[in-house]
C-alpha positions as CSV (number, residue, x, y, z in Angstrom):
1,M,-2.5,-20.0,36.9
2,A,-3.6,-16.1,37.1
3,N,-7.5,-15.2,36.4
4,A,-6.5,-13.7,33.2
5,Q,-4.8,-16.8,32.0
6,L,-7.4,-19.2,33.0
7,A,-10.5,-17.7,31.5
8,P,-9.5,-18.4,27.7
9,V,-8.4,-21.5,28.8
10,L,-11.9,-22.5,30.3
11,R,-13.7,-21.0,27.5
12,H,-11.4,-23.4,25.1
13,I,-12.5,-26.4,27.2
14,G,-16.0,-25.4,27.0
15,R,-15.8,-24.8,23.3
16,M,-14.1,-28.3,22.6
17,V,-16.5,-30.3,24.9
18,D,-20.0,-31.3,23.1
19,P,-21.9,-32.1,26.3
20,Q,-24.5,-34.0,23.9
21,A,-21.7,-35.9,22.3
22,T,-20.0,-37.4,25.6
23,K,-22.2,-36.7,28.8
24,D,-24.4,-39.8,28.0
25,L,-21.2,-42.0,27.0
26,T,-20.4,-45.2,29.1
27,D,-17.3,-45.0,30.5
28,A,-15.4,-47.7,28.4
29,E,-17.1,-45.8,25.4
30,L,-15.1,-42.7,27.0
31,L,-12.0,-44.6,27.1
32,E,-12.4,-46.1,23.8
33,R,-12.8,-42.5,22.2
34,Y,-9.8,-41.3,23.9
35,T,-7.6,-44.4,23.4
36,A,-8.7,-44.0,19.7
37,Q,-8.7,-40.9,18.5
38,H,-7.1,-38.9,21.5
39,D,-10.5,-37.3,21.7
40,E,-9.9,-34.5,24.0
41,A,-13.9,-34.2,24.5
42,A,-13.5,-37.8,26.2
43,F,-11.0,-36.8,28.5
44,T,-12.5,-33.7,30.0
45,T,-16.0,-36.1,30.5
46,I,-13.9,-38.3,32.3
47,L,-12.2,-35.7,34.7
48,H,-15.3,-34.0,35.1
49,R,-17.2,-37.6,36.0
50,Y,-14.7,-38.5,38.6
51,G,-12.5,-35.3,39.3
52,R,-14.7,-35.2,42.8
53,L,-13.9,-38.9,43.5
54,V,-10.2,-38.8,43.0
55,L,-9.7,-35.3,45.1
56,A,-11.3,-36.9,48.0
57,R,-9.7,-39.7,47.9
58,C,-6.1,-37.8,47.9
59,R,-7.2,-35.3,50.6
60,R,-8.3,-38.3,52.6
61,V,-4.8,-39.9,52.2
62,L,-2.7,-36.8,53.0
63,H,-4.7,-34.2,54.9
64,H,-2.8,-31.2,53.1
65,E,-4.7,-29.3,50.2
66,Q,-1.6,-28.8,48.2
67,N,-0.4,-32.1,48.3
68,A,-4.0,-33.8,47.5
69,E,-3.7,-31.4,44.2
70,D,-0.6,-32.6,43.3
71,A,-1.5,-36.3,43.5
72,F,-4.9,-35.6,41.6
73,Q,-2.9,-33.8,38.9
74,A,-0.6,-37.0,38.9
75,T,-3.8,-39.7,38.6
76,F,-5.0,-38.1,35.5
77,L,-1.8,-37.5,33.8
78,I,-1.3,-41.2,34.2
79,L,-4.6,-41.8,33.1
80,A,-4.0,-39.8,29.9
81,R,-0.5,-41.8,29.3
82,K,-2.0,-45.5,30.2
83,A,-5.5,-45.5,29.2
84,A,-4.8,-47.9,26.6
85,S,-3.3,-50.7,29.3
86,I,-6.8,-50.7,31.2
87,R,-8.4,-54.0,30.7
88,K,-11.5,-53.5,32.4
89,R,-12.7,-50.3,30.7
90,D,-16.3,-50.0,32.7
91,A,-14.4,-50.5,35.6
92,L,-12.7,-46.8,35.4
93,A,-14.0,-45.6,38.2
94,S,-12.5,-48.6,40.5
95,W,-9.1,-48.1,38.4
96,L,-9.2,-44.1,39.0
97,Y,-9.4,-44.6,42.9
98,R,-7.1,-47.6,43.2
99,V,-4.4,-45.3,41.2
100,A,-5.4,-42.3,43.4
101,S,-4.7,-44.3,46.4
102,H,-1.5,-45.4,45.4
103,I,-0.4,-41.9,44.2
104,A,-1.4,-40.4,47.5
105,M,0.2,-42.8,49.5
106,K,3.7,-42.6,47.8
107,A,3.0,-38.7,48.0
108,K,2.6,-39.2,51.8
109,K,5.6,-41.2,52.2
110,E,7.4,-38.6,50.2
111,A,6.0,-35.6,52.4
112,S,7.1,-37.9,55.6
113,R,10.4,-38.0,54.5
114,R,10.8,-34.0,53.5
115,R,9.8,-33.5,57.3
116,N,12.0,-35.7,58.8
117,H,14.5,-34.0,56.8
118,E,13.7,-30.8,57.0
119,R,13.3,-31.3,61.0
120,G,9.7,-29.2,60.7
121,A,6.2,-29.8,59.7
122,L,4.0,-29.3,57.0
123,G,1.1,-26.5,58.1
124,V,-2.4,-28.1,58.0
125,P,-5.2,-25.4,58.0
126,K,-7.3,-25.2,61.1
127,D,-10.9,-25.4,59.5
128,N,-9.4,-29.0,57.9
129,P,-12.3,-31.6,59.0
130,H,-9.0,-34.4,58.8
131,S,-7.6,-32.7,61.9
132,D,-10.2,-35.3,64.0
133,L,-7.7,-38.1,64.6
134,A,-10.4,-40.5,65.2
135,L,-12.0,-39.6,61.9
136,Q,-8.9,-40.2,59.8
137,E,-8.2,-43.2,61.8
138,L,-12.0,-44.6,60.7
139,Q,-11.7,-43.5,57.0
140,E,-8.4,-45.3,56.6
141,V,-10.2,-48.6,57.7
142,L,-13.3,-48.1,55.7
143,D,-10.8,-47.8,52.8
144,E,-8.7,-50.8,53.6
145,E,-12.0,-52.9,53.3
146,L,-13.2,-51.2,50.6
147,Q,-10.3,-51.8,48.6
148,R,-11.1,-55.7,49.8
149,L,-14.3,-55.9,48.4
150,P,-14.8,-57.9,45.2
151,E,-14.5,-55.4,41.8
152,T,-18.0,-56.6,41.1
153,Y,-19.2,-55.0,44.1
154,R,-16.8,-52.1,44.5
155,L,-17.3,-50.4,41.7
156,P,-21.0,-49.5,42.5
157,F,-20.5,-48.5,45.8
158,V,-17.8,-46.1,44.8
159,L,-20.0,-44.5,41.8
160,C,-23.3,-44.5,44.2
161,C,-22.0,-43.9,47.7
162,L,-18.8,-42.4,47.4
163,N,-19.2,-40.5,43.7
164,G,-23.1,-39.2,44.3
165,Q,-24.3,-40.9,41.1
166,S,-28.0,-42.4,41.2
167,K,-28.3,-46.0,40.2
168,T,-29.6,-45.0,37.1
169,E,-26.5,-42.7,36.1
170,A,-24.2,-45.5,37.2
171,A,-25.8,-48.0,35.2
172,R,-25.8,-46.0,32.0
173,H,-22.2,-45.3,32.8
174,L,-21.0,-48.7,33.7
175,G,-23.6,-50.0,30.6
176,W,-25.1,-52.4,33.0
177,K,-29.0,-52.7,33.7
178,E,-30.2,-50.7,36.4
179,G,-31.5,-54.1,38.3
180,T,-27.6,-55.5,38.1
181,V,-26.5,-52.1,39.8
182,S,-28.9,-52.3,42.7
183,G,-28.7,-55.5,43.3
184,R,-24.6,-55.4,43.3
185,L,-24.4,-52.0,45.4
186,A,-27.0,-54.1,47.9
187,R,-24.4,-56.9,47.9
188,A,-21.8,-54.4,48.5
189,R,-22.9,-52.8,51.3
190,K,-24.1,-55.9,53.3
191,L,-20.3,-57.2,52.8
192,L,-18.5,-54.1,53.8
193,Q,-20.8,-54.1,57.0
194,Q,-20.0,-57.6,57.6
195,R,-16.2,-56.9,57.1
196,L,-16.6,-53.9,59.5
197,S,-18.0,-55.7,62.2
198,T,-15.1,-58.3,62.1
199,R,-12.9,-55.2,63.3
200,G,-15.2,-54.0,65.7
201,V,-16.7,-51.1,63.7
202,A,-20.3,-51.0,64.2
203,L,-21.3,-49.1,61.0
204,S,-24.1,-49.7,58.3
205,A,-22.9,-49.1,55.1
206,G,-24.7,-45.7,55.0
207,L,-22.9,-44.4,57.6
208,A,-19.5,-46.0,56.3
209,A,-19.9,-43.7,52.8
210,A,-20.8,-40.8,54.7
211,A,-17.5,-41.0,56.7
212,L,-15.6,-41.6,53.4
213,S,-17.5,-38.9,52.0
214,Q,-16.7,-36.5,54.6
215,S,-14.0,-35.0,52.8
216,A,-15.7,-34.0,49.7
217,T,-18.0,-32.2,51.2
218,G,-18.8,-28.7,49.9
219,A,-15.4,-29.0,48.4
220,G,-15.0,-30.2,44.6
221,V,-12.2,-29.5,42.2
222,P,-11.2,-25.8,41.9
223,A,-11.6,-24.8,38.7
224,A,-7.7,-23.3,38.1
225,L,-7.0,-27.4,38.8
226,T,-9.3,-28.8,36.3
227,A,-8.2,-26.2,33.6
228,D,-4.5,-27.2,34.5
229,T,-5.2,-30.8,34.8
230,I,-6.8,-31.4,31.6
231,Q,-4.2,-29.2,29.7
232,A,-1.5,-30.8,31.0
233,A,-3.0,-34.3,30.8
234,L,-3.8,-33.8,27.1
235,L,0.0,-32.8,26.0
236,Y,1.8,-35.6,28.3
237,G,-0.9,-37.9,26.8
238,A,0.2,-37.3,23.6
239,G,3.9,-37.6,24.3
240,K,4.3,-33.7,24.0
241,T,6.0,-31.4,26.2
242,V,4.2,-29.9,29.2
243,P,5.0,-26.2,29.7
244,A,6.6,-25.2,32.9
245,G,4.2,-24.0,35.2
246,L,1.5,-26.6,34.5
247,L,3.3,-29.2,36.7
248,S,4.9,-28.6,40.1
249,R,8.3,-30.4,40.8
250,T,6.1,-32.4,43.1
251,V,4.1,-33.9,40.4
252,I,6.8,-34.6,38.3
253,G,8.6,-36.5,41.1
254,L,5.1,-38.7,41.5
255,L,5.1,-39.7,37.7
256,H,8.6,-40.5,37.3
257,G,8.0,-42.8,40.8
258,V,5.0,-44.6,39.4
259,T,5.6,-45.0,36.0
260,S,8.8,-46.7,37.0
261,T,7.0,-48.9,39.6
262,M,3.6,-48.9,39.4
263,F,3.2,-49.1,35.6
264,V,6.5,-50.4,34.1
265,S,5.0,-53.1,31.9
266,K,1.4,-52.1,31.3
267,C,0.4,-53.3,34.7
268,K,-2.0,-52.0,37.6
269,L,-1.4,-51.9,41.3
270,A,-0.5,-55.5,41.4
271,T,2.5,-55.3,38.6
272,A,4.9,-58.2,37.9
273,L,8.3,-58.3,38.4
274,L,9.8,-61.5,40.0
275,L,11.3,-61.3,43.3
276,A,13.7,-64.1,43.9
277,I,15.0,-64.7,47.3
278,G,18.1,-67.2,48.1
279,F,17.3,-69.3,51.2
280,F,20.3,-70.7,52.8
281,A,20.5,-73.1,56.0
282,T,17.3,-74.1,56.4
283,G,15.7,-70.7,56.8
284,A,18.7,-69.5,59.2
285,G,19.7,-67.0,56.6
286,M,18.0,-64.9,53.8
287,L,19.8,-62.9,50.8
288,M,17.1,-61.2,48.8
289,H,17.7,-60.5,45.4
290,A,15.1,-57.6,44.0
291,V,14.8,-57.7,40.5
292,P,15.0,-54.5,39.4
293,V,12.9,-52.4,36.9
294,A,14.6,-52.0,33.6
295,I,14.8,-48.4,32.7
296,T,16.6,-47.9,29.5
297,L,18.1,-43.9,28.9
298,V,18.2,-43.1,25.5
299,E,20.2,-40.0,24.1
300,G,18.2,-36.8,23.4
301,E,15.1,-38.4,25.6
302,E,14.3,-35.5,28.7
303,Q,10.3,-36.0,28.8
304,P,9.4,-36.7,31.9
305,G,7.5,-39.8,33.0
306,Q,9.0,-41.5,30.3
307,E,7.5,-45.3,30.0
308,A,10.2,-47.7,30.8
309,T,9.6,-49.9,28.1
310,Q,8.7,-47.3,25.3
311,A,10.9,-48.1,22.1
312,P,13.2,-45.0,21.4
313,A,13.1,-43.3,17.8
314,K,15.4,-45.0,15.4
315,A,18.9,-43.5,15.2
316,E,19.6,-41.4,12.3
317,S,23.1,-43.2,11.8
318,Q,23.7,-47.0,12.6
319,Q,25.5,-47.6,15.6
320,P,27.2,-50.7,16.6
321,A,24.6,-53.1,18.5
322,R,25.2,-52.4,22.5
323,A,24.3,-54.7,25.1
324,D,23.7,-54.3,28.9
325,R,25.7,-56.0,31.4
326,Q,24.3,-59.4,31.0
327,G,24.1,-59.3,27.3
328,D,21.0,-58.3,26.5
329,A,20.3,-56.2,23.4
330,L,19.6,-52.3,24.0
331,P,17.2,-50.8,21.8
332,P,18.9,-48.5,19.0
333,G,20.2,-45.0,20.6
334,A,19.8,-46.5,23.7
335,V,22.9,-45.5,26.2
336,V,22.3,-48.0,29.2
337,R,19.7,-50.0,31.0
338,L,19.5,-49.5,34.6
339,G,18.0,-52.9,35.7
340,T,17.7,-56.0,33.6
341,L,15.0,-57.4,31.5
342,R,16.1,-61.2,33.3
343,F,12.5,-62.3,34.9
344,R,10.3,-60.0,33.0
345,H,6.9,-59.9,32.0
346,D,4.8,-58.0,30.1
347,S,1.8,-57.6,32.2
348,W,1.2,-57.9,36.0
349,V,1.9,-61.6,36.9
350,E,-0.8,-64.0,38.7
351,S,0.7,-67.2,39.2
352,V,4.3,-68.4,39.7
353,A,5.6,-72.0,39.4
354,V,9.0,-73.6,39.9
355,S,10.6,-76.7,38.9
356,S,11.5,-79.2,41.7
357,E,15.3,-78.4,41.0
358,G,14.7,-75.0,40.1
359,K,15.8,-75.0,36.8
360,L,12.5,-73.3,35.4
361,I,10.4,-70.5,36.2
362,A,7.0,-70.2,34.8
363,G,4.7,-66.8,35.2
364,G,1.2,-66.3,33.9
365,G,-0.7,-63.3,33.7
366,A,-3.2,-61.6,31.3
367,G,-3.3,-64.2,29.0
368,R,0.2,-65.0,28.4
369,V,2.6,-67.5,30.2
370,R,6.5,-66.6,30.0
371,L,9.2,-69.4,30.6
372,W,12.5,-68.4,32.0
373,D,15.6,-70.3,32.9
374,G,15.9,-70.7,36.7
375,A,19.5,-70.0,37.1
376,T,20.1,-67.0,34.9
377,G,16.5,-65.5,34.5
378,K,16.7,-65.7,30.7
379,E,13.4,-65.7,28.9
380,L,13.2,-69.3,27.1
381,R,10.1,-68.9,25.4
382,W,6.0,-67.7,26.3
383,F,2.8,-68.7,25.2
384,D,-0.2,-66.8,24.3
385,L,-3.7,-68.1,25.8
386,P,-7.5,-66.9,25.3
387,R,-7.8,-64.4,27.9
388,G,-10.1,-65.1,31.1
389,V,-9.6,-63.2,34.6
390,A,-6.9,-65.6,35.8
391,T,-3.6,-67.3,33.9
392,P,-3.1,-70.2,35.9
393,V,0.7,-72.2,35.5
394,A,1.9,-75.2,37.0
395,L,4.9,-77.0,36.2
396,S,5.6,-80.7,36.8
397,P,8.5,-81.9,39.0
398,D,10.5,-83.0,36.7
399,G,10.1,-79.7,34.2
400,K,9.1,-81.9,31.5
401,L,5.3,-80.7,31.3
402,L,3.9,-77.1,31.6
403,A,0.2,-76.8,32.5
404,T,-1.7,-73.6,31.5
405,G,-5.1,-72.4,32.1
406,G,-7.0,-69.5,30.2
407,G,-10.5,-68.1,29.7
408,D,-12.1,-70.8,27.5
409,H,-12.0,-73.5,29.9
410,V,-9.3,-75.6,28.5
411,I,-5.9,-76.9,30.5
412,R,-3.3,-77.1,27.9
413,L,-0.4,-79.2,28.3
414,W,3.3,-78.1,26.9
415,D,6.6,-79.4,26.1
416,P,8.8,-76.8,28.0
417,A,11.5,-78.1,25.9
418,S,10.0,-77.3,22.6
419,G,7.2,-75.3,23.0
420,N,4.9,-78.0,21.5
421,L,1.6,-78.2,22.5
422,L,0.9,-82.2,23.8
423,H,-3.0,-82.4,25.0
424,E,-5.9,-80.3,25.6
425,L,-7.5,-81.4,28.6
426,I,-11.5,-80.3,27.8
427,G,-14.2,-81.2,30.5
428,H,-15.0,-77.9,32.7
429,E,-18.0,-76.5,31.5
430,A,-18.2,-72.8,30.1
431,L,-20.4,-70.2,31.8
432,P,-22.1,-66.8,30.7
433,V,-18.9,-63.9,30.4
434,D,-19.3,-61.9,33.4
435,P,-20.3,-58.2,32.5
436,L,-17.8,-56.6,35.3
437,V,-14.8,-58.6,33.7
438,G,-15.8,-58.7,30.2
439,R,-14.8,-62.0,29.8
440,P,-15.1,-65.6,30.6
441,I,-13.7,-66.8,34.0
442,G,-12.1,-69.8,32.8
443,I,-9.7,-71.8,34.6
444,L,-8.4,-70.5,38.1
445,K,-6.0,-73.0,39.7
446,I,-4.0,-76.0,38.1
447,A,-1.5,-78.2,40.6
448,F,0.7,-81.4,39.8
449,A,0.8,-84.3,41.9
450,P,4.4,-85.0,42.9
451,G,4.9,-87.7,40.9
452,G,3.6,-85.6,38.0
453,K,1.3,-88.1,36.3
454,T,-2.0,-86.3,37.9
455,L,-3.5,-82.9,37.7
456,A,-6.1,-81.0,39.4
457,S,-7.8,-78.0,37.9
458,L,-10.1,-76.0,39.4
459,G,-12.8,-74.1,37.1
460,A,-15.4,-71.4,36.9
461,D,-17.9,-74.3,37.1
462,R,-17.0,-74.7,40.6
463,T,-15.6,-78.2,40.2
464,I,-12.3,-79.7,40.8
465,R,-11.3,-82.2,38.0
466,L,-8.4,-84.8,38.0
467,W,-6.6,-85.7,35.1
468,E,-4.0,-88.0,33.6
469,S,-1.3,-86.1,32.2
470,A,-0.2,-88.9,29.7
471,T,-3.3,-89.5,28.4
472,A,-5.4,-86.1,29.0
473,R,-8.1,-88.6,30.8
474,Q,-10.5,-87.3,33.3
475,L,-10.1,-89.7,36.0
476,H,-12.6,-87.9,38.5
477,Q,-14.8,-84.5,39.2
478,L,-15.4,-83.0,42.6
479,K,-17.4,-80.3,43.9
480,A,-15.1,-77.3,45.0
481,P,-16.0,-75.9,48.6
482,T,-16.6,-72.5,47.1
483,G,-19.9,-70.3,46.9
484,D,-21.6,-68.7,43.9
485,I,-18.0,-67.0,43.1
486,P,-15.5,-69.6,42.5
487,F,-12.3,-67.0,43.8
488,G,-10.1,-67.1,46.7
489,M,-9.8,-70.8,46.1
490,S,-6.8,-72.9,47.1
491,L,-6.0,-76.3,45.8
492,A,-2.9,-78.5,46.8
493,F,-1.7,-82.4,46.4
494,S,-0.2,-83.9,49.6
495,P,3.8,-84.8,49.2
496,D,3.2,-88.4,48.7
497,G,0.3,-87.5,46.0
498,K,-2.5,-89.7,47.7
499,A,-4.5,-86.9,48.9
500,L,-5.9,-83.5,47.4
501,A,-6.9,-80.8,49.7
502,A,-9.1,-77.9,48.8
503,G,-10.6,-74.7,50.5
504,G,-12.0,-71.1,49.8
505,E,-14.9,-68.4,50.7
506,R,-18.2,-68.7,50.5
507,V,-19.9,-65.6,51.5
508,G,-22.9,-66.0,54.0
509,K,-21.7,-69.9,54.7
510,P,-19.3,-71.7,56.8
511,N,-15.9,-72.0,54.8
512,L,-14.9,-75.0,54.0
513,L,-11.3,-77.0,54.0
514,V,-11.4,-80.4,52.4
515,V,-9.5,-83.4,51.8
516,W,-10.1,-86.2,49.1
517,D,-8.5,-89.6,48.1
518,A,-6.5,-88.2,44.9
519,G,-6.9,-91.9,43.4
520,T,-10.5,-92.7,44.0
521,G,-12.5,-89.2,44.9
522,K,-13.7,-89.9,47.9
523,E,-13.8,-87.4,50.2
524,L,-11.5,-88.4,53.7
525,R,-12.6,-85.5,56.0
526,R,-13.5,-81.5,56.1
527,W,-13.5,-79.2,58.7
528,K,-14.6,-75.2,59.5
529,P,-11.9,-73.1,59.6
530,P,-13.2,-69.7,61.0
531,S,-12.0,-67.9,57.7
532,A,-11.5,-67.7,54.0
533,V,-8.8,-70.4,52.9
534,L,-7.1,-68.1,50.5
535,S,-4.1,-70.2,50.0
536,L,-2.9,-73.8,51.7
537,A,0.2,-76.0,51.8
538,W,1.4,-79.7,53.2
539,S,4.2,-79.9,54.9
540,P,6.9,-82.2,53.6
541,D,6.0,-85.2,55.8
542,G,2.2,-84.8,55.3
543,K,1.0,-84.3,58.6
544,I,0.5,-80.8,58.5
545,L,-1.5,-78.3,56.4
546,A,-0.9,-74.6,57.1
547,T,-3.7,-72.3,55.7
548,A,-3.3,-68.7,54.9
549,A,-6.5,-66.7,55.5
550,S,-7.3,-63.3,56.1
551,D,-8.0,-62.4,59.8
552,P,-7.6,-58.5,60.6
553,K,-8.9,-58.3,64.1
554,N,-6.9,-61.1,65.5
555,K,-3.7,-60.8,62.8
556,A,-3.6,-64.7,63.1
557,G,-4.1,-65.6,59.5
558,I,-1.6,-68.6,59.1
559,T,-2.9,-71.5,60.6
560,L,-1.3,-75.0,61.3
561,W,-3.8,-78.2,61.0
562,D,-3.2,-81.6,62.1
563,A,-4.0,-82.9,58.4
564,A,-5.3,-86.2,60.0
565,T,-7.8,-84.8,62.4
566,G,-8.3,-81.1,61.5
567,L,-7.4,-80.2,65.1
568,K,-5.5,-76.6,65.1
569,L,-2.1,-77.0,66.2
570,R,-1.2,-73.2,66.4
571,C,-1.5,-69.9,64.7
572,L,1.3,-67.9,63.3
573,T,0.2,-64.1,64.4
574,G,1.8,-60.7,63.3
575,Q,0.2,-60.8,59.4
576,E,-3.0,-59.2,58.9
577,N,-3.8,-60.2,55.6
578,P,-1.8,-63.5,54.2
579,V,-2.8,-64.4,51.1
580,S,-0.5,-67.4,49.7
581,V,1.8,-69.9,52.3
582,R,4.0,-72.7,51.7
583,F,6.3,-74.8,53.7
584,S,10.3,-75.2,53.1
585,S,11.6,-78.4,51.9
586,D,12.2,-79.7,55.6
587,G,9.3,-78.3,56.7
588,K,10.8,-76.1,59.4
589,T,10.0,-73.0,58.0
590,V,6.7,-71.3,57.0
591,A,6.9,-68.5,54.0
592,S,3.9,-66.5,53.8
593,A,3.1,-63.4,51.2
594,G,0.9,-60.7,52.5
595,G,-1.6,-58.7,50.2
596,Y,-3.1,-55.0,51.1
597,P,-2.1,-53.6,53.4
598,D,0.6,-55.9,54.7
599,S,2.4,-56.7,51.4
600,T,5.3,-58.3,53.4
601,L,7.0,-61.9,52.7
602,R,7.6,-63.2,56.4
603,L,9.3,-66.6,57.6
604,W,8.1,-68.3,60.3
605,D,9.5,-71.4,62.5
606,A,7.2,-74.3,62.1
607,A,7.5,-76.0,65.3
608,S,6.9,-72.7,67.6
609,G,5.3,-70.1,65.4
610,R,8.0,-67.9,66.0
611,A,8.4,-64.9,63.2
612,I,11.9,-64.9,61.8
613,R,12.0,-63.0,59.5
614,Q,10.2,-60.1,57.4
615,I,11.0,-58.7,54.1
616,S,8.8,-55.5,52.8
617,T,7.7,-55.6,49.1
618,T,6.2,-52.7,47.1
619,A,3.0,-55.1,46.2
620,A,-0.7,-53.8,46.3
621,G,-2.9,-57.0,45.8
622,N,-2.9,-60.3,46.1
623,F,0.0,-62.2,44.6
624,G,1.6,-66.1,44.7
625,I,4.5,-67.5,46.4
626,D,6.3,-70.9,45.4
627,F,9.0,-72.2,47.7
628,L,11.9,-74.8,46.3
629,D,14.9,-75.7,48.2
630,G,17.0,-72.6,48.6
631,V,14.5,-70.3,46.5
632,L,11.6,-68.4,47.3
633,A,9.7,-67.2,44.0
634,A,7.0,-64.1,44.0
635,P,5.4,-61.7,41.6
636,R,6.4,-58.4,42.9
637,G,4.5,-55.1,42.3
């Protein structure tokens, strides 16, 4: 934008923002004002508060000023359009950081593709501090480990260490007590230092923050970029046409790509499409059927970045009802649907369950559980639950019972055929609402025993409870092998239903893997795996336990153990951060799903530990899988 045009825009922004009205508002209050009233002052304050943080992140990934500015603009335009979908409103800074990371990585891939196509290279300014490759590599490691921190700790670190806010400012913006910020910041620094040390990086948290902030030193957000972004974002967020010249073609391309993948169903980085993978001949061959994004084309709609699931305006004249190629009705005025509505959830999918014959598939996320026909992907029914931080689901092997968990510490048993509520399993103790999450932790894991007569549940009270499915009677209460925060837990019955295994993460303490007698509740054995157990699975004969654990240094996160003795049998090496593991029905193949940065699905030969197949996905966070005879199901980002 020319300087003559820029001056009146900046003056207009200065007039419309009342510093006294917005500067002391919390992030949650700013988002509320913007989403409820389309308050321009609130959005402008957000951009001024976190613009430097976002641009610094984009610069670290892209090492090219114009590309970084394009990613910066795309990040705030997506905020303008998607602000209402942000669940943790006081975690706005962390949300922006993750979105900027996702967009910058996408822009980096596009820039690389263009360079290869043009057989040239994009020029990098000589004074760009990122020309130091060693610093670039260090920053990538630091960013990866920062992303792995629990959001409770990552958020104050981002605000204070990367965005330069004092503890007092961070507390005011988050709506927390200053003591809470101070305590969690200290914990974040300690965790980050510990995780860096496992990767051979001997840095204090202070030096780590300095390295991450290197690109932002003396390089704020240019005034012209600020003015253009605010003007474009406010128009884009209101659904109005953005004038030519405010956005480059690169920004428009990023918006198209991100809104059709990352945010297709009001989701965040780990979004919810269901990926069905056909598995034939006991693992010898794979056929992947990726469920595509459902994009509906509507006559007359030309606005960039149109939300994939947004309903078009009602047609002026009644037209014959149209359907897509699978028979699902199209909205009025729609011409065609690129993709499908089958296996679709309206939020991210946190857990997946499949009945033993594959006839039913359930997916839970954001307080809603959807039930699909396993053969066609058609939705059969859905259930709304009190929202917690997780929405675990489980199907009994015969598909006659659906178990769900929510934020009210109650497990509900449903009849999948009728949708009727059969039982409420009450026993887990309620804990105070987490101030960061803004709602109770609730029920975290649910698992049926193979016969379907017994159900196990893990709650926020750090207990595992065994229930009788038919009567809702509690049979046993066990102490979960977890630390103060009961996340990263895993739970699984042995194939004969006689044993229950559980593992988890205990920060600052030795990690544990424990096996109990499911009939008596008596502990049978325990051992100390080297890393936190994020997922576990029994082999079909019950002789082997497979565990998934983050092991960035050795990339040996899948371990097979002798279930009777606890002795290590072998490690399946190559996947950096596996978060879920399952055996095939014949026990010859192990399937694993990776979390960031190794978001892949992998198949392994259980006997030799040899990798058989690797399938790339677009998932950016942790996700679970369920492996049946012929089908591997996983939520996909």
